[in-house]
N, C-alpha and C positions, 0 to 999 in steps of 0.2 A: 842781737838786733834790738835796738831801743824801741820800746812801744809806749803807748799812751798809758796814763794812770788806769789801773784796773779797778772797776767798780763791781763789788760783789753783792751778795744777797742782803746785807744789812742796809743797803740803800733801797728804799721802796721805789716801785715803778709809779706809784700814784699815792695820793694822800689817803686813799681808801684802803684800810687794812684788809677788807674782804677781797678786793681785787688782787692784792698782793698774795693773799693766801691761795687763791685759785692758781696764780702763776706758780707758786711753790709746788702745789699738787701736780702740776704738769711739768715740773722739772725746770721751769724758766726762772733761774735765780741769779744770773750774772748778765752783765753787759760790758762792752769794751770801752765805751766813750766816757769822758769825764766832763761833758758840757753841763750847763745848768739845765735842770729838768723842767718840762712842762707837761701838761696832760689835758685831755679833752674827751668828748664822747664820740666813740666810734660806732658805726652801724646803728645810729639812732633810727634810720630808715634803710631799707634795702638799697635805695637809690644812692645812699651815701658811699657805697662800696661797689665799684664796678670792676669786673675782671674780664679782660678780652684776650682770647688765646692768640698766640703768634704761631703761624704754621712754619714748616721747615724752610720755606722760601722767604721768611721774614715778613709775610703779609699778615695784617690783622684780620681776624675772622669776625667782622662786624660791618655795619653800614658806614658810609663815608662820614656821617655826622659825628661818629665817635672816634675817628682817627685823629690823633694829635697832629697839630700843625708841624709841617716839616718832617714827617715820618719818612725814614729812608730804609726800605726793606733790606738793602744789601748789608747794613750794619748789624742786622739781627738774624741773618740767614744762618741756618744750621748746616754744618759740614761734618762729614764723617772724618774720624781720625785716620790719617794715612799711615801706611806701614813705616814711612820714614820719619813720622812724628811731626811733620810740618803742619802748621795750623795758623790760619789767619787770625790776627788779633781781634778783629771785629766779629768773628763768627762764634757761634756757641757750639761747643763740642757735642757731638751726638753720643748718647749713652746707649749701649746695646746690652740688654740684660739677657743672660743665658737662662733657659728654662729647662732644667733637668726633668726628664719625664720620670714618673714613678715606675720603678722597675718591678717586674713580677716574674715569678718562676713559671715559665710556660709549661714546664714538665709536670707541675702539680695539678693533677686532674680535678681536684675539688677546691680550687681557688678560682671561682668563676668570675668572668667579667662580662660586660655587655657584648663583647665580640664573640663570646662563647655561645650566646643564645642562638638557637636555630629559628629560622623563619618558618611560620606555620604554612603548610602547603595550601595554596589558594585553590587547588583543584577540588577541595572539599566543598567549596561554594557551588560547584557545578554538579553536585550529586554523587561524586565518587566516594568510595569507602573511606571511613575513618575508624581508627582503632581506639579502644579503651582497655586499660590494663587494671587488674585487680590488686588487692593488697599484697599479693605475693609476687607481683611483677610480671604476671602472665597476661597475654592477650586473651580477653574473654569475650569480646564482641566486636563486630565490624558493622557499622551502621551504613547502609547504602540503599540501593533500590531493591527491596523485597529479597534481601539476602539473610540467611541464617545458616549457621554451621556448628559443628560439634568440635570442641577442642579437648585435648587430653593434656593436662599439665604434668609437670615433672613428678608430682606426687601420685600420679595415676588416678586422679579424681576426675570423673566425667563432669564436664561443665557444658550444658546444652542451652543454647539461646532459644528464646521463643518470643512471639510477638504479643504484647499486652497493651492494648490501647495506644498503639503507635509508638511504644517505647520498647526498644530492644534491651532485654534483660537476661541475666544468667544467674543460676543458683550457685551458691558458694557455701561450703561447710561453716566458714567463719562468719557468714552473714555480710560479707563485704559486697556492697553494691557494685555491679559491673555493667552498667548500661549508660546510654546517653539518650535523653529525651529530646523531642523536637525542639523544646525550649532551649536546652543546652546547645543544640546545633546552631540555633539562630544567634544566641548571645555569646557563645564560647566556641568558636569555630576550631575544628581540628584538622588533621591531615588525612592521608589516604593509605599510609603504609606503617606497619609496626612489626618489629622483629625482636626476638629474644635470643640470647646467647645459648649455644648448645653446650651442655656440661662437659661432654666428652672432648669437644674441641678445646674448651677452656683449659681443661686439665692437661691436654696434650701440649698446648702452647706454653703453659707454665712449666711443664716438665722440660720442654726443649730449652727454655731460657734459664730456669732456676736449677734444674736437676733434682734428683730424688731427695738429697739431703736437705737442701734449702726449702724444698716444698714441705718436707716434714717439719722443719723449724717453724715455717709459717703457720702450719696447722696447729702445732703445740702452742705457739704464741696466741693464736685466736682463742684456744681453749683457756689459756691463762687469763686473758682479758675478761672473758665471760665469768670465770671463777672469782676473780678479784671483785668484779662488779656485784656478783651475788653475795659475797661475804661483806662487802662494805655497805651494801644497800644504798648506793649513791650518796655518800657523805656530801655535805654541803660544798666543801671545797674540791671534792673529787680528786684529791691529790694522789691517792693510791693508783688511780687509773691513768691520770695525766702523766705520771712519771714512767710508765711502761713504754718501751721502744725496742724494735728489732731492726738491725741493719742487715740488708740482704746483699750488700756488696756494691761493686762498681759496675756500671753498665754504660759503656761509651756510646752505644747505638741509641739514638733518640727513638727509633721505632720500637726497640725492645722496651725502653722505659715507658713508652706510651701504652704498649700492650699490657705491661705489668700493672700500670696505674689502673687501667680499666678493668682488667680481669680480677685483680685482687678485690676491688670494690664490689664486683658482681658476685664473687664467691663468698666474701666475708663483708657484708654490709656494715658491720660495726667497726671496721677498720678503715684507715685511709693511708695512702702512700704519699710521701714527699721526696723530692730529689734536690740535691744541691751539689754542685761540682761533680756530677755524674754518680754521686752516691745515693742509693735508694734506701729509704727507711720506711718502716711501717709503724704506725702509732694508732691508738684508739681514736675513733672519730667521735668527738664530744657532742657533735650535732645529733648523732644517733641516740645518745642517752637523753637529750632534750626531748626528742619526739617520743621516746619510750615512756616518758613521764605523762604523755598525753594519750598515747595509743597503745594497742597490743603489739607485741614484738613482731609477729608475722606481718602485720600491716606495715610496720616501720621498715622491715626488711624489703618488702615490695616497693615501698616509696623510695628508699635509697637506691634500689636497682633502677627504678624509673629515672631518677635524677642522673644516675651514672650513664645510662644508655644514651641519653641526649637525643632521642628520636623526636624531632619537633612535631611530628604528625600524631604523637600519642597524647592522651590526657590521662590523668590519674584521679580516681574517685575514692575519697575517704569514706569509711563506713558512716551509716546514719548517726547523726548527733543532734539531739533535741535541745541540748544545753547551749544557749547563746554565749555564755561566758566561756565554755570550752571551745566553741567554734572561733571566738575572738582570739583565744590563745593560739589556736592552730593557724589562723590567718597570720598572726604576728610572728609565729615561729618560722613559717615559710618565708615571709617577707624579710625577716631578720637575717636568715642564713642563706637564702637562695633568691632573694628579691631581685637581683640583677638580671636573672634570666627566667624566673618562674613568676606566675601570677595566679591568684586564687579567686574563686567566686562561689557563693553559697546558692544552692538551688533547692527548691521544694517541689517534690513530685508526689502525686496522689498515691497513697499506699506505701511510700518510701520514707516520708518525713523529710527533714532537712539534711542536706549533705554538702560537702565541699568538693569542688572539682579543681584540679591543678592542671595548668597547661604551660607550655613554653611561650615566652613573650615573642612577639613579632619583632623582627629587625625594623629599624626606622626605614620607612619607604622613601625612595628618592622621588622628588617631585617630577610630575610629567605634565606636558602640555595637553590640551584638549584632544589633539590628534593622536595622542599616545606616545609621541616622541619624548625623549628625556629632556627635561627642562634644563636650561643653562643657568647656573648660579650667577646672579647679578647683585650689585650693590647700588643703593641710592645714597649719594652724599648730600648733606644739607647743613645749614647753619642753625644751631639751636640757641635761642635766647630765652632765659628763664629768670623769674623773679621770686625770691624767697622760697625756693624749692631745692631739694637735694637732686643731684644728677641721677642717682639710681632710682629715686622716686619718680622722676619724670619718665625714665625708661620703662618702669612698670606700667605707668598710665598709658604711655604711647603703645606699648605692646598689647594691652587690653583693647585699645581703640582700633588697632589695625589687624587684630587677630594673629599676631606674631608672638614668638617667644622672646623674653627679655635678652637672651643670649644672642639674638639676631642683631642687636644694636651694639655698635662698638664706638669707642671714643679714645681720645689721647690722654685725658686726665679728668679727675673729678674736681668740680668747682665748688666754691663756697655756697652754703645755703642762704644765709641772710645777706643777699647781694643781688645785683643784676649782672648776669654773666653771659658771655658769648663764647661758643665753642663749636668745633666741627664734629659732626656725627656721621655715621654710616649705618644704613639699615640693609640687612641681607634679605633679598627676596621680597622687598616691599617697594611698591611703585611710588613715584612722586605724587600721583593723583590720590593714592590712599592716604599719604601723609597730609596732603592739603585738606582732604575731607575730615581727617581726625582733628585738625586744628580747631574746628568748631565745637568740639565736645566740651561740656561744662568743666570737666576735670582738668582741662588744659587751658583755662582762662588766663593763667599767668605764664603761658608758654607761647613763643612765636617761632615759626620755622620758615626759612626762605633759602634762596640760592641752591635750588635743587639741581644736582648734576649726577650723571652716571659715574660709577667708580668700578675699578677692576678688582679691588681688594678691600678688606676691612681696615679700620684704623687700629693701631696698636698703642698700648699704654706707653707713654713717654715719647710718642711720635709727634713732638712739637718742639719749637725753639724756645718757648717760654710764655710768659703772660705779661700783659700791661695791666697795672692796677691804678685806678682812679679813686682816690680816697678823700673823703671830706670829714675832717675832725671838727666837731662842733663844741662851742663853749670852751675855747682854749684859754688856759691860764697857767701861771707859774705854779709849781708845786709848793714853793716856799713863799709865804706872804700873800698868796691868792691875788697877786697883782694882775690887772688886765690893761695896763697902760700899753697903748699900741706900739710906741717906739721901743719900749722895753721888750715887749713880746717879739717884735720884729727882729731885734738883735739876738734874743735867745733862740728863736726858731731858726734864724739864719745860721747861727753857730752849730746847731744840731744837724741841720741839713748838710752843711759842709763836712761835718764829721762823718756822716753816713756816706757821702760821696767818696771821701778820701779813704776812710778806714773800714767802711762797711759795718756789719753788725753780726752778732752770733746768729747762725742760721737755724734758730729754733723752729720746731713745728708749733703752729699756733694753737690756741685753745679749742678752736672749732673741730680739730682733728679728734679730740678726746670726748666730746660731749660734756655733760655736767659732772664736775669733779666731786660734787656733794652726793651724787646718787650711787647706789649700788649697781646701777646699770651703766656706770662709767665704762666706756668702751674698752679701755685697756684691761679692766677686770674680766670682761667677757673673753677677750683675746687670750689672757693668761690661762683662764680655765680651759679653753679649747686646746691650747698648747700642752697642758698637763693631762689632757684626755678626760677631764672631769666634766662630762657633758651635762650632768644634772645641775652642777654648780653654774655652768654657763647659761643654762635656761633660767635658773633662779635669778641670776644677775640681770638678765635681759627683761624679765617679767616682774622685777621688784619695783613697787611703786615709790615715787617721790612724794614728799608731803604736800605738794601742790594740789589744789582742788580743780582738776580739769578732767574731761572725759577719759583721757588716756590713763591717768593715774588712778581714777576711780575704777576703771576696768581692771587694772593690774591689782589694785587692793582687793577687789572682789575675788580674783583668782587666788591670791595668797590666802584669803580667809576661807574660801569654800572649795577650791580645787575644781570647780565646775567649769570645764573647758567650753562646752557649748554656750553657757551663760556668759562667759567672758568674751567669746567671739561676738555675741550679740551686742555687747556693750562697747567693744573696741571700735574706734573710728576706722572706716575702711581705708583711709589714707595712711594708716600705720602699717605699711606693707610688710615689714619684717615680722612684727608681732603677729599679724594675722596669718601669715604663712607658717610661722612656728606653731601657733595654736592649732591650726588645722591638722598639721602632721602629728602633733601630740595626741589629738583626739583619735587619730587613726592608728597610731603605733604604740601608744601608751607613754608613761612618764618614767619608765626605768632607763637604764643606761642606753640600751639599744634604741628605745623609743626616742630619747633625746637626741641621739646621733642622727636618726632618720629625720627628726624635726629640723635640725640644722642643714641637712642635705636638701630639704625642701626650700631653703632660702637660696636665692641665686648665688652662684659662685663668687661674684664680685662683692656681694654683701658679706659673705662669710669671711673672705680674705681681708676685708676692711677692719674687722675686729682684731685680727692677728697683727695687721700692719699698725693699728693704733697702739697695741702693746709695744711693738718694736720701736715706734716713734717715741713713746714715753721713755723707754730705755735709752734711746739716743739722746734725748733732751737731758736726762740725768747724767749721762756719761760726758757730754760736752761741758756741762757745768763743772763736773769733777775735774776734767782736763784743764779748764781755765783756772780753777782754784789752785791746782797743783803746779802748773807750768806757766800760767799767764799767757802773754803774747808771744813768747819765744818758742822756737822750734827745737825739739829735743830728739835724741836718738830713740829709735823705735816708733816714731810717728809714721803714719802711712801717707803716701802720696800716690796719685794715679800715675800709672806707667803709660805715657802717651806714645810709646814706641810700638805698641801692639794694637791690633784692631778691635779688641774686645775689652771688657771691663775688668782690668787687672790693677793690682796695687803692689807696692813694694815698701818695705820699711826703710827708713832713713838710717844710714850709718853715721858714726861719729865724724867720718871724713865729710859727709854731706853737710853736717851741721857746721863744721869748722870752715868750710868753703863758702858758707852763707848763701847757698844757691836757692834755698827755699824760704818762704815766709809763711806766716800763719794762714794766709789765703790759699796756700797750696795743700794744706793738711786736710785729710778726710777722716771721718770716723765711720765705722760700719753700723748699718742697721742689721741686727742679728738675723741669722739664717743658717742653712746647712752647708753653704758653699762660700763662706766669706773668711777673711783673714783678720785677726784682731791685732792691735798694736803690740809690739814686743817691748812694752815698758809697763809702768804701774797702771796706766789706763787700761791696758789689756787685762791685767790682773783684776781690776775693779769690775770689768765686764763679766769675767768668770764668776766673781763673788756674787754680783747682783743676780745673774741668771741662776746660779746654784741656789741662792736664797729663795728665789721664786719657784724652785723645783723644775727648772727648764734645762734640758740637755740639747746637744747638737741634733740628735735624732728626733727631738720633739717637733722640729720644723718640717718634717715630712709626715704629714697626717693622712695616711691612706684612707682611714675610715671617713674622712671629710673631703677626700679628693683634693687636698691642698698640698702644695709643695712651695715652701718659702725659701728660695735660695739666698736671700739677703741682698744688700746693696751698700753703696758708699755715698756719703753726703759730706759736702764741704763744711768745715767748721764755721767759716764766715761766708758772707755773701755781700756783694756790692751791686746795687742797682745801676742799670745803665740809663743815661739821659734823665736823671731825676730833676723834676721841675716842681716848684711850689709857689704859693702866694698866700698872703694873709689878707682875708677879706672881712668886712664888717657886715652888719645886717643890711645896710643899704646896697652893698655890693652883691648881695646874694640874690637879688630879684631876678637877674638874668639866669642864675643857676637854678632857681626855683622853677622858672619856666622850662628849663631844660629837663629838670626832674619830672615835672608834670607831663611833659611830652613823652618821656620814657614810660611813665606809668600808664598814660592813655594808650601808648603803642602796644602795651601788654594787656590792656583792659583792666588795669588795677586801679585802686584808689590812689590819688595823688598824696605825696608826703605833706605833713603839716608844715605851715609856714611860721611856726612859733619858735624858730631858731633865734637864740639871743647871743649877743656879744660876738667875739672874733671867731673865725673859722680858718683852718689851714687846709688848702687843697693840695693834694699830692698827685702827681702824674708820673708813674714810675714803670717803665718797661723793665721786666726782670727776666733774665734767662737763668734757669736753674739746671745744673747738671744732674740733679737727682731725678729719679722717675716720679717723684711725688711733687705736687705743686701746692704752694701755701702762700698766704698773705704775709709776706716777709717784712714789710716796712711797718705797717700799722700795728702789728702784734709784737714788734720787737722792743717796745718800750723806748720811744724816742725821747 
């Protein structure tokens, strides 16, 4: 198929070398048109760039004053792909992204999740008994109404409780505190029942399942692990212990596996059992040795049994510890390894000093109405208009104002920051009155909310038909000769617009997706570090200062120079949500690998995923440039096209027969955004993908990040895009007076300052509805290098 002359990177997008360099950094190095080039200033003011969301019915999510004349919703309605592959020409195909859930081995007893956490018994609040266990895992006191009792532990040691100043205590040979003060009861509520396993029963159960021979093997393996640990004295890499493993055989019964998991841990706290395909193996529990470096081994044995028993009514009290540094290490160790279902708190009791108490986290409570009945989940839909703000930043501010969590807000897509944008939003469990009241908060002065309606469900990413872009390019001139002659400009711009209408443009992700290409905090760099599992490097990238002299970079520079997290937080502007959340978590969890992982977990899921998506977008930009350089406009064997005969997001590679039949054009070709569930082209472009990812240290498994609770399945994006209903006009200074009034009205509508009226020379107004089949939304015309 014949195509237009191909323009590659040796042709600048503008006369400014700096702008060209930034495009190169973001992979934007080619374009398909051969028209005479012109350039101008884009986004001189936020009002110069308007983005209006189009819902699935083809309606614009904005007020009537912003709707283009003659707008016909039926032409932009989104329709699902039918099983027969029939599709209306004027509709925009719906994209359904599969979301593979992170798989876990439910048989592995010490791989906890939030679902494993037991809810603390609320009866403790009514004065019923609660139990505390000592460092050996035994119940040593029950706090209630004037109760005391004598317990005999498995070692035959008499532990008697007595009442001292309102605190139930008990003596222990190792000096392990075993009481719960009234303060602990008030601040750290427990339950009412505690049970410990009976040794004879455990042995009998293990004998029934394992038999004498395998029981002896298990005992010998336990002794071997302890001997190796004693000989190596915990080498730094602990490789001698890590490499030990015992296979106990195949157990088809899930009940048997569950019993073995629990009882092996109870009898041998320094071991853990794992299962895969019904095969049960026993290995050293490396968490055990972490706690042994902080505490005496009998205390660690008791703590590991406490974790294994999973009795939510129990709490565990570590021995007295007057060293704040050691207590900090203990807090962090529990949070690092069992933080999903355990929490810790330090108490100070007279005569006992400071000690740490551990309890099980409460499950999330379902909301109830005032009459005690279960509340019905509801959603409030509304239209959000924002100016010069990121979508996620607005959500953070809204959540603080209405007392909700950021995850309670859902949206169909993230919109540009330096722009005025309209989009649909949904808030879970937040009333319209609460949202109206929040609108008066000073932090939301550049935000407007209206069109409040009840909804049954949240919004999903990609649940839109597209966007309308209204773009104003200022100070337009030709790239060659700097000519501003109106007639000449009219001819050049007209040719460019016709080219875009007919041929489209390369569907690059725009610069705003990546942040500053000059900065070490360049978003793709952060995303690449996260994918590689280098959490410290990711934190370093995000907190690295730019050379600019502003409060944000001064705060980052202070952190780099001093490492003082509280001081950096005091200097960091509150509106820098990501940085503040990251710093708060670093202060709590430390700056090692685990601490940095916890820090990123403190950042909302949507924000975490944006860094990874930014890296994937950069790879896509570079790959599409490579594909255009290699094959140009023509379709080749191995290219990918969407398979419209199935109801989900599937692709197939083109065969040589497809190419010879001339069935497909460049507008049908898609390229993958990397992920763990996508297919790459079966030609040299696919090989280039593999090379680029391998060079960055990224593998297919990298996109399933359990530690960050991220799963990136990947997606497909068309190589080219063609805007629908593109309109434009060339206006001069005199013609802009009406537009300035419109911009001023928009600014006043949001309570912001009006844009300056110092625009000079000619401007191009673009009005472009754009439906994009990708789940990502971007300013496709203005950033494509017209």
